[in-house]
C-alpha positions in Angstrom: 11.8 106.1 83.1 8.2 105.5 84.2 8.1 102.0 83.5 9.8 98.8 85.1 13.1 97.7 83.8 13.3 94.0 83.0 16.9 92.4 82.6 18.6 89.1 82.4 19.6 86.6 84.9 22.9 88.3 85.4 21.5 90.7 87.9 21.5 87.7 90.3 25.5 87.5 90.3 26.9 88.7 93.6 29.2 91.5 92.1 26.4 92.8 90.2 23.9 92.8 92.9 26.3 94.5 95.2 27.4 97.3 92.6 23.8 98.2 91.9 21.9 97.6 94.7 21.0 101.3 95.2 19.7 101.8 91.7 18.2 98.4 91.5 16.2 99.6 94.4 14.6 102.7 93.0 11.0 102.5 91.9 10.1 101.5 89.2 12.1 98.5 90.1 14.4 96.4 87.9 13.0 92.9 87.3 14.8 89.7 86.5 13.9 86.2 85.5 15.6 83.8 88.1 15.3 80.3 89.2 13.6 79.3 92.3 17.1 78.4 93.6 17.9 82.1 93.5 15.1 82.8 96.1 14.4 79.3 97.6 13.8 80.7 101.2 10.8 83.0 99.8 8.8 80.3 97.8 6.0 78.9 99.7 7.0 76.3 102.2 4.3 73.7 100.7 5.5 73.8 97.3 7.4 70.7 96.1 10.2 73.0 94.7 10.8 74.3 98.2 10.9 70.7 99.7 13.6 69.8 96.9 15.6 72.9 97.3 15.5 73.7 101.2 17.7 70.8 102.3 20.4 71.3 99.5 20.4 75.0 99.6 20.4 75.5 103.4 23.3 72.9 103.7 25.2 74.6 100.9 25.0 78.0 102.5 25.9 76.8 105.8 29.0 74.9 104.4 30.2 77.7 102.0 29.0 80.7 103.7 27.5 82.0 100.4 24.2 82.2 99.0 23.0 79.3 97.0 21.3 80.1 93.4 21.2 79.4 89.8 25.0 78.6 89.4 25.2 76.2 92.2 21.9 74.5 91.0 23.5 73.5 87.7 26.4 71.3 88.9 24.1 69.8 91.6 21.3 69.1 89.0 23.8 67.4 86.6 25.2 65.3 89.8 21.6 64.3 90.8 20.8 63.2 87.2 24.0 61.1 86.8 23.8 59.6 90.3 20.2 58.6 89.9 20.8 57.4 86.2 23.6 55.1 87.7 21.6 53.8 90.4 18.7 52.9 88.4 21.0 51.2 85.7 23.0 49.2 88.2 19.8 48.2 90.0 18.8 46.6 86.8 22.1 45.4 85.8 24.6 45.0 88.5 27.3 44.0 86.2 26.7 46.9 84.0 30.2 48.5 84.7 31.9 45.3 83.3 30.2 46.0 79.9 32.2 47.6 77.1 32.0 51.6 77.3 29.6 52.2 74.5 27.0 49.9 76.2 27.4 51.8 79.5 27.1 55.2 77.9 23.8 54.0 76.1 22.3 52.6 79.1 23.3 55.6 81.3 22.1 58.1 78.5 18.8 56.2 78.3 18.4 56.6 82.3 19.2 60.0 82.1 16.4 60.7 79.5 13.9 58.7 81.5 14.5 60.7 84.9 11.1 61.6 86.2 10.2 63.7 89.2 13.8 63.8 90.6 14.3 66.1 93.4 17.4 68.0 92.8 19.4 71.2 93.3 17.2 73.3 91.0 13.8 71.8 91.8 12.0 69.0 90.4 13.6 67.4 87.0 12.1 65.4 84.3 13.5 64.5 81.2 12.6 62.6 78.1 14.4 61.6 74.7 13.1 64.9 73.2 13.1 67.4 76.1 16.7 67.8 77.9 15.7 70.8 79.6 15.0 68.8 82.7 13.0 71.3 84.7 9.4 70.8 84.4 8.3 74.2 82.5 6.9 76.8 84.7 8.1 75.1 87.9 11.7 76.5 88.4 11.4 79.9 87.1 10.7 83.1 89.4 10.5 86.7 88.5 12.2 88.9 91.1 13.0 92.5 91.9 15.3 94.4 94.4 13.9 96.4 97.4 16.4 98.2 99.5 19.2 96.2 98.1 17.7 92.6 98.8 16.1 90.2 96.4 12.2 90.0 96.4 10.5 87.0 94.9 7.6 88.7 93.0 4.8 85.9 93.3 2.3 87.5 90.9 4.7 87.8 88.2 6.2 84.3 88.7 2.6 82.8 88.2 2.9 83.6 84.5 3.2 80.2 82.9 5.9 80.0 80.0 5.0 77.9 77.3 7.1 74.7 77.3 9.8 74.4 74.5 8.8 72.7 71.3 9.6 69.3 70.5 13.1 68.5 69.2 13.2 68.1 65.5 13.2 64.5 64.2 
């Protein structure tokens, strides 16, 4: 083959990386879409995404002795969104938890859907009633490849902005 190979995010799984680190490192490189969480230590230190990811990712890696990445960010993003929603809801109505369950669910859903610029495990999250993707389009994605078995964040390919998702049907 004389062209770069593009693959999906499964390349970031530890077992896949280790099994194929040799072939993945042979030019033309194998490229993959990834999350900034997968390469948090390589993104510029002055980026808001780095400032959001570094404390969480470094703490995770120290505590669990494994690399932080996309899979870990999912749970942390969800916990951050839920905690933030409850915090904002309880600030407005300290008696919210004494209300009926349907009211609590509605208020929490509304708070989740109005999360804005929340620093979480995957970067900076913003939601709306019509966009539940959370991550601001273009801010969390990275393009990576492998050299000598190690992940390399490809800044030039990562600068290509993806179109935001279309609005949800009404």
